[in-house]
C-alpha positions as CSV (number, residue, x, y, z in Angstrom):
1,M,-12.5,21.1,-7.1
2,A,-10.8,18.0,-6.0
3,S,-8.1,17.6,-9.2
4,L,-5.3,15.5,-7.7
5,L,-5.2,11.5,-7.0
6,G,-3.9,9.6,-4.2
7,G,-1.8,6.0,-4.7
8,V,-0.5,3.5,-2.8
9,E,1.9,1.5,-3.4
10,A,1.4,-1.5,-0.3
11,G,4.5,-3.8,-0.2
12,G,5.3,-6.4,1.6
13,T,8.5,-4.4,2.8
14,K,7.6,-1.2,2.4
15,F,5.0,1.3,1.7
16,V,4.8,3.8,-0.8
17,C,2.5,6.8,-1.4
18,A,1.9,9.4,-3.7
19,V,-0.2,12.4,-4.5
20,G,-0.1,13.4,-8.4
21,T,-2.3,13.7,-11.5
22,A,-4.2,11.7,-13.8
23,E,-1.1,12.1,-16.2
24,G,1.6,10.9,-14.2
25,E,3.1,13.7,-12.6
26,I,3.8,12.9,-8.8
27,R,3.5,15.9,-6.4
28,A,4.4,14.4,-3.5
29,E,5.4,11.0,-1.7
30,A,6.8,9.2,1.1
31,R,8.1,6.0,1.6
32,F,8.1,4.0,5.0
33,P,8.8,0.1,6.3
34,T,5.7,-2.2,6.4
35,T,5.6,-2.8,10.1
36,T,2.0,-3.5,11.9
37,P,-1.3,-3.2,10.0
38,A,-1.8,-0.3,12.6
39,E,0.8,1.5,12.4
40,T,1.6,1.3,8.8
41,I,-1.7,2.3,7.8
42,R,-1.4,5.3,10.4
43,Q,1.6,6.7,8.6
44,A,-0.5,6.3,5.1
45,L,-3.6,8.3,6.6
46,D,-1.3,11.0,8.3
47,F,0.2,11.7,4.5
48,F,-2.9,11.8,2.9
49,R,-4.6,14.2,5.4
50,P,-2.8,17.5,4.5
51,H,-4.0,17.0,0.6
52,R,-7.6,16.0,1.6
53,A,-9.0,19.2,0.1
54,E,-7.3,17.9,-3.1
55,L,-8.1,14.4,-3.4
56,A,-10.5,13.0,-5.9
57,A,-9.9,9.5,-5.4
58,L,-7.8,6.6,-3.7
59,G,-5.5,3.7,-5.5
60,V,-4.0,0.8,-3.6
61,A,-2.2,-1.5,-5.4
62,S,-1.6,-3.9,-2.6
63,F,0.5,-7.3,-1.7
64,G,-1.5,-10.5,-1.0
65,P,-3.7,-12.4,-1.7
66,V,-6.5,-9.6,-1.2
67,D,-9.9,-9.9,-1.8
68,L,-11.2,-7.6,-4.9
69,Q,-15.1,-8.7,-4.9
70,R,-17.0,-5.5,-4.7
71,G,-19.6,-6.3,-2.5
72,S,-17.9,-9.1,-0.2
73,P,-17.6,-8.0,3.5
74,T,-13.8,-8.2,3.6
75,W,-13.5,-6.2,-0.1
76,G,-10.1,-4.0,0.3
77,Y,-8.4,-6.6,2.9
78,I,-5.3,-8.7,2.2
79,T,-6.5,-12.0,3.3
80,T,-4.4,-15.4,3.5
81,T,-0.9,-13.7,3.5
82,P,2.0,-15.6,5.2
83,K,3.4,-12.0,6.4
84,P,3.2,-12.2,10.1
85,G,0.1,-10.0,11.6
86,W,-1.4,-8.7,7.9
87,R,-4.0,-12.1,7.6
88,Q,-7.2,-10.5,6.8
89,A,-6.1,-6.5,7.5
90,D,-8.5,-3.9,6.2
91,L,-6.3,-1.7,4.1
92,A,-8.7,-0.3,1.8
93,G,-11.6,0.4,4.4
94,P,-9.7,2.9,6.5
95,L,-9.0,5.6,3.6
96,L,-12.3,5.0,2.2
97,R,-13.6,6.0,6.0
98,E,-11.4,8.8,6.3
99,F,-11.4,10.5,2.9
100,G,-15.1,9.6,1.3
101,V,-13.8,9.4,-2.4
102,P,-13.7,6.6,-4.3
103,V,-10.7,4.1,-3.9
104,G,-9.9,1.7,-6.4
105,F,-8.3,-1.5,-4.9
106,D,-6.0,-4.3,-6.8
107,T,-3.2,-6.5,-6.4
108,D,0.7,-5.0,-6.6
109,V,1.3,-6.5,-9.8
110,N,-1.8,-5.7,-11.6
111,G,-1.0,-1.9,-10.5
112,S,2.5,-2.1,-11.9
113,A,0.8,-4.0,-15.2
114,L,-1.6,-0.6,-15.4
115,G,1.4,1.8,-14.7
116,E,3.3,0.4,-17.4
117,Y,0.1,0.1,-19.9
118,R,-0.3,3.5,-19.7
119,W,3.3,5.3,-19.7
120,G,5.7,2.4,-19.7
121,A,6.7,-0.8,-21.7
122,A,3.5,-1.6,-22.5
123,R,2.1,1.3,-24.2
124,G,0.1,0.2,-26.8
125,L,-0.4,-3.3,-26.2
126,D,-3.8,-5.3,-24.7
127,T,-2.5,-8.4,-23.7
128,F,0.6,-8.8,-21.6
129,L,2.2,-10.0,-18.5
130,Y,3.7,-8.3,-15.1
131,L,5.5,-10.4,-13.3
132,T,7.8,-9.4,-9.7
133,I,10.6,-11.5,-8.7
134,G,11.8,-10.2,-5.5
135,T,10.9,-11.2,-1.7
136,G,7.8,-13.1,-3.3
137,I,6.6,-13.6,-6.8
138,G,3.7,-12.3,-8.4
139,G,1.8,-11.6,-11.8
140,G,-0.9,-9.7,-13.3
141,G,-1.2,-7.6,-16.1
142,L,-3.8,-7.0,-19.2
143,I,-6.4,-9.1,-21.3
144,G,-7.7,-7.8,-24.2
145,G,-7.5,-4.4,-22.4
146,R,-8.6,-4.9,-19.1
147,L,-6.8,-6.2,-15.7
148,L,-6.5,-9.7,-15.0
149,H,-9.1,-10.7,-12.6
150,G,-11.3,-13.8,-12.3
151,L,-12.6,-16.3,-9.3
152,V,-10.3,-14.4,-7.2
153,H,-6.7,-12.9,-8.7
154,P,-4.0,-14.2,-10.7
155,E,-1.6,-16.4,-8.1
156,M,1.4,-16.7,-11.0
157,G,4.0,-17.0,-8.3
158,H,2.2,-20.3,-7.3
159,I,2.4,-22.5,-10.2
160,R,4.3,-25.7,-9.8
161,L,7.2,-26.2,-11.4
162,P,9.1,-29.5,-12.3
163,R,12.1,-29.9,-9.9
164,D,14.7,-32.1,-10.5
165,P,15.7,-33.3,-6.8
166,V,19.2,-34.0,-8.1
167,R,20.2,-30.6,-9.6
168,D,18.7,-28.9,-7.1
169,P,17.8,-31.0,-3.7
170,F,16.3,-27.4,-2.3
171,P,12.4,-28.4,-1.3
172,G,11.4,-24.7,-1.5
173,F,10.3,-22.6,1.3
174,C,6.9,-21.8,0.4
175,P,4.2,-22.4,3.5
176,F,1.4,-23.4,1.4
177,H,3.1,-25.3,-1.7
178,G,6.9,-25.9,-0.9
179,D,8.6,-26.3,-4.4
180,C,6.0,-23.8,-6.5
181,F,7.9,-21.2,-8.7
182,E,7.9,-18.6,-5.5
183,G,9.2,-21.4,-3.1
184,L,11.8,-22.1,-5.6
185,A,13.1,-18.8,-7.1
186,A,11.8,-15.8,-4.9
187,G,14.4,-14.1,-3.1
188,P,14.2,-15.9,0.2
189,A,14.5,-19.3,-1.7
190,L,17.7,-18.3,-3.5
191,E,19.0,-17.2,0.2
192,K,18.0,-20.5,2.2
193,R,19.1,-22.5,-0.7
194,W,22.6,-20.9,-1.0
195,G,23.1,-19.4,2.7
196,A,23.8,-15.9,1.3
197,R,21.5,-12.9,-0.2
198,A,20.8,-13.1,-3.5
199,E,22.7,-9.8,-4.6
200,T,26.1,-10.7,-2.6
201,L,26.2,-14.2,-5.4
202,A,28.7,-14.1,-7.8
203,A,27.5,-13.6,-11.9
204,D,29.0,-16.7,-12.6
205,H,27.8,-18.4,-9.3
206,P,25.9,-21.9,-10.2
207,A,22.6,-20.3,-8.3
208,W,22.2,-18.3,-11.4
209,P,21.6,-21.0,-14.3
210,L,19.3,-22.5,-12.0
211,E,17.5,-19.5,-11.2
212,A,17.0,-18.5,-14.7
213,H,15.8,-22.0,-15.4
214,Y,12.5,-21.9,-12.9
215,I,12.0,-18.1,-14.0
216,A,12.2,-19.4,-18.2
217,L,9.9,-22.6,-17.2
218,A,7.4,-20.0,-15.8
219,L,7.2,-17.7,-18.9
220,Q,7.2,-20.8,-21.2
221,S,3.9,-21.7,-19.4
222,Y,2.8,-18.1,-19.3
223,V,3.5,-17.9,-22.9
224,C,1.5,-21.0,-24.1
225,S,-1.4,-20.4,-21.6
226,F,-2.0,-16.4,-22.2
227,S,-0.2,-15.6,-25.5
228,P,0.9,-12.3,-24.2
229,Q,2.1,-9.4,-26.8
230,R,5.2,-9.0,-24.1
231,I,6.8,-10.0,-20.7
232,I,7.8,-7.3,-18.4
233,I,9.5,-8.8,-15.2
234,G,10.4,-6.5,-12.2
235,G,11.8,-7.4,-8.8
236,G,15.4,-7.4,-7.4
237,V,16.0,-10.8,-8.6
238,M,15.9,-9.7,-12.3
239,G,18.0,-6.3,-10.9
240,Q,21.1,-8.7,-11.4
241,T,21.6,-7.4,-15.2
242,H,23.4,-10.6,-15.9
243,M,20.3,-12.4,-15.5
244,W,18.0,-11.4,-18.7
245,P,20.4,-13.1,-21.4
246,L,19.9,-16.4,-19.2
247,V,16.0,-16.3,-19.1
248,R,15.9,-15.3,-22.4
249,A,18.0,-18.2,-23.8
250,E,16.2,-20.8,-21.6
251,T,12.9,-19.3,-22.1
252,L,13.4,-19.9,-25.8
253,K,15.3,-23.4,-25.4
254,L,11.9,-24.2,-23.6
255,L,9.9,-23.3,-26.0
256,N,11.8,-25.0,-28.8
257,G,10.2,-23.4,-31.5
258,Y,6.7,-24.3,-30.8
259,V,5.4,-20.6,-30.7
260,Q,6.0,-19.3,-34.0
261,S,6.2,-15.5,-33.9
262,P,8.7,-13.0,-34.9
263,A,8.3,-11.4,-31.5
264,I,9.9,-13.9,-29.5
265,L,11.9,-15.9,-32.6
266,E,13.3,-13.0,-33.5
267,K,13.2,-10.1,-30.8
268,I,13.7,-11.8,-27.6
269,D,15.4,-8.7,-26.2
270,E,12.3,-7.1,-26.8
271,Y,9.5,-9.3,-25.5
272,I,10.7,-10.6,-22.2
273,V,11.9,-6.7,-20.7
274,P,12.2,-4.8,-17.5
275,P,9.5,-2.3,-16.7
276,G,9.5,1.1,-18.2
277,L,8.9,2.5,-15.2
278,G,11.4,1.1,-13.0
279,A,10.7,1.7,-9.4
280,Q,8.0,3.7,-10.3
281,A,5.6,1.2,-11.8
282,G,3.8,0.7,-8.6
283,V,2.9,3.6,-6.8
284,L,2.2,5.3,-10.8
285,G,-0.3,2.2,-11.3
286,A,-1.9,3.0,-8.1
287,L,-2.6,6.4,-9.1
288,A,-3.6,4.8,-12.2
289,L,-6.5,2.8,-10.2
290,A,-7.3,6.1,-8.3
291,E,-8.4,7.4,-11.6
292,M,-10.2,4.3,-12.9
293,A,-12.0,4.3,-9.6
294,L,-13.2,8.1,-10.3
295,S,-14.7,7.4,-13.5
296,G,-16.3,4.3,-12.2
297,Y,-14.4,1.4,-13.3
298,T,-14.5,-1.6,-11.0
């Protein structure tokens, strides 16, 4: 009997494919760059083919936007992404046709949130958010124990933030909105604003207080909108360890005592946290999506 799960963390920069167990034990893994849809999907299919007899289900946690509506003719597609060549790319379909097993499909951030819920920093919680701040900005999570879905899926990176044009004349880089959260605070925004990649900027560079301000503006809105029990933030930008105290302090400042919870007022270091699974959150979340698909959860 097939007993293993397959997972695909489909990122805009790289794909991570894995075969593992329902307990989160990874048995085999491959990583490769995200090039064209044809080439990248072929590499994913090639990875899973030797495990065909063992696969009970597959899960895909993908960059987006994506179509999550079962019954839609474009379910499993990446839709209006700005990534060249990937608009209206069918990602789940080739896996479903090739292997004939249940396929779970969700956003990369919902996948990471699910991984953190099962094995990481969100264990024991039923309402929390997972954000990634890197090449883009996305957000997902669980509300009342269920992955956050709706009309489509959350696009937390595209909320509008107040920008002081005197302090920050940079107009933003988002091709849809200009100075939305992603347009102001994702990795490419840092590079375009300051003329250098984020990881090369010194810890005392003026980029970081401004970055922390934008992140905290978003977090303040999310706290008031979703009332999460915890906020987990992944992605390369938050790999700069000096950012954590800046973001926490600025979030407290912007909330200004309005949300009267000890989790925020007394334990902010345990409220805004990095992923417990580190870089494995996405691919482990994809395995968890496969398990959900196997159980019939949609």
